[in-house]
C-alpha positions, 0 to 999 in steps of 0.5 A: 647355825649349829643344827640340833636334833632335839626330842620333846619339842613341838611347834605352834603356828600363828598368822600375823596381821600382815598375813605372815605365818610365824612359828613358835617352839615349846618344850613338850613336858613343861610347855615352856616357850623356846625362843629362836629356831632349833639349833640357835644358841637361844633355842638350845639355852631355853631347851637346857633350862626346861630340861633342868627344870624337869630333872629338878622336879623329878629328882629321886623319882621313877621319872628320873630313873627313866630319863637316866636309863633312856639316855645311858650309853647302854640304852643308846648303843647296846639296844637296837633302834626298834627296841629303844623305841618300844622301851621308850613307849612302854616306859612312858606308859609306866610313868603315868602310873609310877612317875612320882614314886621315889626311887627308894620304893623300888628297893622295897620287896613290896613294890612287886605287888604294886607293879603286878597289880598295875600289869593286871589292869593293863592286861584287861585294857590293852591285852596280856602281851602288852602288859607283859612287855611293859613289865619287861621294860621296867625290869630291864631298867631296874636291872640297869639301875642295880648294875650301877648301884642305884638300887640293890635288887630287882624285885620284879625279876622272873615274873610269871608271864601272862601271855603265852603263844606257841607257833612252833608247828605253824608253817605256810603250806603251798595252798596257803601261799597260792591263796595269798599270792592270788589276792595280795597287792604287789608290795605284799607279794614281793615281801612274801617271795623275799621272805620265803627265798631268804628265811629272814625276819620282817625287820631285816627285810623292810630295811634291806637296801638295793646295795645288798643285792649283788646280782646272784646273792644278797648280803646282810647283817641281821639286826636282831643278831647285834649284841653288846654293840658289835655288828652281827656276822655278815650273811651271804644268801645265794639267790634262787632263779625266782628271786633274781627274776623278781628283783631284776624286774623291779624298778629301783624307786627307793634305796630300799627293796620293799616299799609302799605303792608310792616308793616310801619305806614301810613303817612297821605298823603300816606294813603289819596292817597291810599284810593282815588285810591281805591275809584276811582277803585270802581267808587265811586268818583261820586255817587248819593244819595237820595235827592242830586241834584248833584253826590257826592264823598265819603270820609273816614270821611263820614264813621264816620257819617255812623257809627252813622246812623247804630248805630241809625238804630240798635236801639241805643239811642243818649246816647249810640251812644255818648259813642262809637263815642266820640261825645257830645250828641248835636253833635249826635242829629245834625248828626242824624238830617242830615244823617238819611234823606239818609237812609230808615233803621229807616223808615223800622224798624218803619213800622215793629214795627207798623205791629207787635205791639199789640197796633197797631193791630186794625190799621193793621186790617182796610180794605175798604168795599163797602157801601150798595146800597141806598134803593130807594123804601123806599125813594119813599114811604117816599116821598108819 
C-alpha cells in the first residue's frame, strides 16, 4: 500500500455491535467521507475529489490565493518549517475574515483600509504583536502573487507596525543567572548553560542533536540563517570546560540534547511556558538594570546578547565572537554598542590593565603634594 501524508483530514470512531471499533476518515474542510485507509487508492481518490470541490468553491477568492501560496515551491522550500507553520496559522485566521473576498479586490488600493481595520480588531482581541504578524503574513502572500503576475501591486506593503519593543540593552547579569539556576528544573538549567556557552538561538538549541557534539566542540547550521533554499554556513563552537562537564554527564535518552523530563523533544510553546514558569519562580519577571528607567522582564533570547558581552569581556575580538555566535561582524558591533552599557566588566578590565601596564606606570605614581608656603620676607625686601 502506498503511504500518504495528507493534511486536513480527521478520523472518527464507532463501536459496532460485535464490539469491534471502526475508524472512519473525513475531509476537514468539506466534511466529506473518505473511504478506505490513508494511502489506499480509494482514500486518495476521495481526498482528491474533496480538494477539487474546495478549489472550485474558492476559485478566484482570497481562500484560493492562500492555498496557492502555501502549496507553492517558494513557500515549501524557501521558508523555514517554523515560519511555514506560523504563516499557515495566521493566514487561516485571515481566511475567517477575507476568505470569500475576490482576488481582484486585493488590487484595489482601498483594500488597505479594510485590512488595517481588521488588524485594529485583532490587536484589541489578541494583542498588537499578533495583529502585526498576521498582516505581515498577508503582505508576504500578496508580494508572492505580484511576482507571479496574479496581482499588480501590494497595497499593504510598508504598513506602520503597532508593536514596538527594544530589548537592545537587556542582558542577564550574574545575580539573575544565579537566581534562575537556584530554582529552575534541571531541563531549564541545561538550556541556560547551553545558551550562555554557545550564544545560539532557542530554536537551534531545541533542535540540536547529540551528533552535533563532537567532544570538544559543537557543530551546527543555524536555522534562521537559511536563505533562498541554501544551507546556512557550518558553525563550529569550541566547548568550554563547564559545557563539556554538563554534556558528558548527561544521559543520552533522545537523539536531541535538550528534552523534557520524559525524554521527548520540546514543543516551542511548552518550552516557553516551562521557561516562563521558572523565570517567575526566580522573581525575574521584573528586574532593574543599570540605566533602565523601568523594570524589565528577562527572556531566553536575551541570553544570546549576554553571551556576546561575556565573550567581549573575556577579551574576544568581534571577529572571534562572530565565529562562535554566527552573527555578522556588523551585527556583533551593533550588539556590543548596545549591550555593553549594562555591564561593568570591560570597564573593570580596562582599569586593571591601566594599573598594571608598564606604559602607564608614570600615571599610577602620580600623587598630590602641598605647594610650598610663599616667602613673604623676600617679597617685602624686593618691594623696598
